[in-house]
N, C-alpha and C positions, 0 to 999 in steps of 0.2 A: 455633446462633444464626442469625438471618436474615442473609443475605449482603448487607450494606449496603456502600457504597462504600469505607469504611475497612477492611473485612475483607481485601480484596485489597490488601496493603500494599506490594507491589513487583512489578514486571515486569522481568526481567533477561535479558540475553543471556549465554549460557554459551559460553566459548571455551577452547580448550586441551585437553591430554590429561591422563591420570592423573597426579596429583601436581602439576599446574600449572594446574588449572582456575581460571579467573577469571570472576566474574560482574559485569557492568556494569549497574547499575540504569538504567531508562529513565524520564525525568522527563516530566511533562506529559501522561500517558496519560489519555484521556477515557473510553474504552470498550474492552472486550475481548469478542469473540464467537467461539464455537466451534461448528462443525458437522461432521458426518461423513456419508459416503455410501459405499454399496457397491451393486453391480449384480449380483444373482444371476440366472443364466440357468436357467430351468426346463427340465426334461427330462420328456417324456411317453413313454408306450409304447402300442403297439397294443392295443386291447381294453380300455382304461381311459381314462375321460374326465377323471378327477381328477389331482391332482398325483402324480408318481412320484418325482422327485428333482430336484436342482439343483446347480449348481456356480458358483464365482466365478472369472471370467476375470482379474480384477484384485484386488490386495490392497486392504485398507481405506485410505481416504484421509481425513485430518482437515485441515480448514481452520481456521486461527486468524487472525482479523482484529483488528488493533489500530489505534485512532485516537488520535492525540495532537495537542495544540495546538502550534503553532510558537512556541516561547517562548525561543529563544536557546540552548536546551540540546541542540542537535543534532537530526538527523532520526532516524527509526526505522532500525534496521540493515537493509541490503539487500545486504550483502556475500555472498561465497560461503560456504555452510555445507557441512560434510562430510556427504555422503550415503552414505558407505561403510557397508554393513550390518555389517561386522565391527568397527566403531568402538564403544567403550563407549557405552551408550545415552544417557547424559545429556550428552554432549559436543556442542558446536556446535548449540545449539538455544535456544528461548525457554522461560523458566521463570517460572511464576506462583507467588507466595509468599503463603500465607494465614496469618494469626494469629487466634486465637480472641477476643482482646480488642482494643478500640479503643486506638490509641496505643501499641501494643506496640513498634513500631519507633521510638518517640520517646524512646528511651533506657531504657525499662523492660525491653527484651528482653535487652540485654547479650550479644548474640551467640547466644542460644538458638535452636534449630531452630524453624521455623515449625510451626504445627499441621498444615498440609497444604501440599504443593507439587505442582504439575502441570508436566510437561515435554513439550514438543513437540520431539522430537530429529530430527536429520538432515533438517532442513526446507529447502525451496526457496521462493523468492518467486514467487507467481503473479500478483500485481497490485500496482501502486505508483501512488498518486495523491496529488496536492497541489492544494489549492483555496484561493482567497482570495475574500472578499466584502467589499464596502464597509461592510456592517453587522455584521461579525463578526470572528472571529479565524481566521487561516490555520490549516489543519489538514493533517496528513499521515496517510494511511491505507495500511496494507500488509497483504496477505493472504499468510500462510505456509501451505505444504502439507507435511505429514509423514505418516509411517506410523501414528502413534498418539499420543494425549495420555494420559500415565500418571503415576503417582506416582514421584517421583525417589528416589534412594537418600539416606536421611537421614544416613548416615555419610560418604558420599563427596562429594555435591554441596553446596557451601556456599550459604547464602542471604544475599544482600546487602540491607541496609536502605537505604531512601531517607532522605536527610537531611531531617528535617522543617523545618529552618530555611532550606532552599533557597528563594530568592525570585527568580524570573526574570520577575516581572510587568512590569518596565520594558522587557523585550524581546519582549513579546507582539506577534505580527504583525498588529496592527490597522492600519487604513488609513493612519494617520500614521507608522507604522513601516515602510512600504513606500516606498523611495526612488524607485521608478519602474518602469513596464512599458515594455520596449523591443522594437521590432519592426524587424529589419534594422539594428540599431544606433541607431535614432532613438527618442526618447521619444514615447509616445502618451498622449493625455489622455482624460478622461471615461470611464475604465474602471470598470465596476460590479462585475464579477466575472471571474475567470479560473481555469480548472481544467486540470490536466495529468493524463491517465489512461493508464497503460501496463498492458496486459493481456498476460500471457505465455502462449503456447500450450505447455503442458507435455506432453512425451512420456515414456513409461516403458519402461525396458529390463528384461526378465526373462531368466531362464536356467532350463534344465531342472534339476530337483532342488531348486528353491527357489521357494517361493510368493511371498515378499516381493520387492519391486522391488530390482533391483541398483543402478539409478541413475535419476534423473529429470533431464531436460534440456529446454531451451527451443528451440523452432523459431525459426530466424532468417530474415529480420530481425524484430525486435520492434516492433510498431506502438504509437505514442503519439498520443492524440487531445488537442488543445488547443482549448478553447472560450473565446472572449472576448466579453463583452457590454459594449456602450457605451451611454451616453445620447447621443442625437443630436438636433439641432434640425430637421433636414429629411432627406428621403430622398436617398441618394446613388445613383450609377450601379450597377446590377446587370445584368450581361450587356452585350450590344451590339446595336445595330440595323443595323450595317453588314453587308454580305454579301460577304465577300472572295471573290475568284476567282483562278484560276491558281495560281502557286506561292506561296501565302500561308502564314503560320505558324499560321493558324487550326487549332485542335485539338491544337497541340503545347504542352506545358507548359514553363514557364520554370524558372529556377533557384529553389530553395527559399530561405527566409529564416529567420534565427535569431530566436527569441522568448525573451525573458529577463525575469525578475522579480528585482529587486534589493531586499534588505531592508537596513534601516539598521544591523543588526548585522553586515553583511558577507556574509551568506548569499546565494547566487545559485541560481535555478532556471532551467534552460535546456532548450529544445527546438530542436535544430539542424536546418537544412534542411527546415523545415516548409512545406508547400504548402496552399493554400486548397482545401477540399473543399465548403464550402457557406456561403451567406450568407442571413440571414433578418431580417425586421423584425417587431416586435410592439409592442403598446401604442399610445399615441397615440389612444385611443378617447374616446368621450363621457364616460367616467368620470374624465377628466383625468389618466390615467396617462401617464407620459412615453414618448415614442417611443424604443425601444431597438433596437439592431442586434446580432445575434450572428453572429460569424464563427468557423467551425470549420476547424481545420488538422489535418494528419496529418504526423507525423515518424517516420522509421524509424531505430531504434538511435541516436537523438540526444538522448534524455532523460537529463539529469544534474542532480544537486543536490549539488555537491561541498562 
């Protein structure tokens, strides 16, 4: 059958060991994307212009990107996953559950196994981003990296159904469900959009006698970029016309500031000790578009959404 949106009926987080595996369905998922990459290194030989052989210096890497709406049902999981290669393969990973008929999880399934399940096991988070826009719903997007996406054990890994009666629409993070954007503890106004983007530089550890990675870890500190766009009525000051001399503080950065988005359901998104990296103006042209200002910040190891 064609893979329409109701075919993938649940995305779940697998946790625990043999005999204690639990699957937690993730609600509000909007899209799931999968890509893989490998980098073969060609080997040539003297006396031959064509291909001779090749080898892979790294193991296969699969990226699974999930986007969900912020609906009061929590954020996508970003906790520590087990990367131990000796672990049972379906533990501590993301599982996609497919059924062959629409509405199978709406009570008709009765606990039956899905038609197909795919598991990204022993994964780590490579990027984590949250964005809000005045004209839409807040979204959370996470990219997971693992050694492979494969079919899970039908007899060992359970498949959790989503409750078709779950209604979190009253908690959707639209503009009137955002209680405020705060910079340095003070509320700011006229915000049109704000985004938090954390990209993790992953490194891989190998060992002799084994092709697959032993462990993947992130380089520290981890950088988060925050972009805030405002509607403004006039240009503000950018830079300075003064020319300090002597023992001035020109060229020395000051202390960072905390940036926080608070939702009406109690959720908080925070980037601590963020410093301004750029300011730009756009719009305000003859087409009547409003004048907008975008300020970009950078925070290191200070991005949380508890």
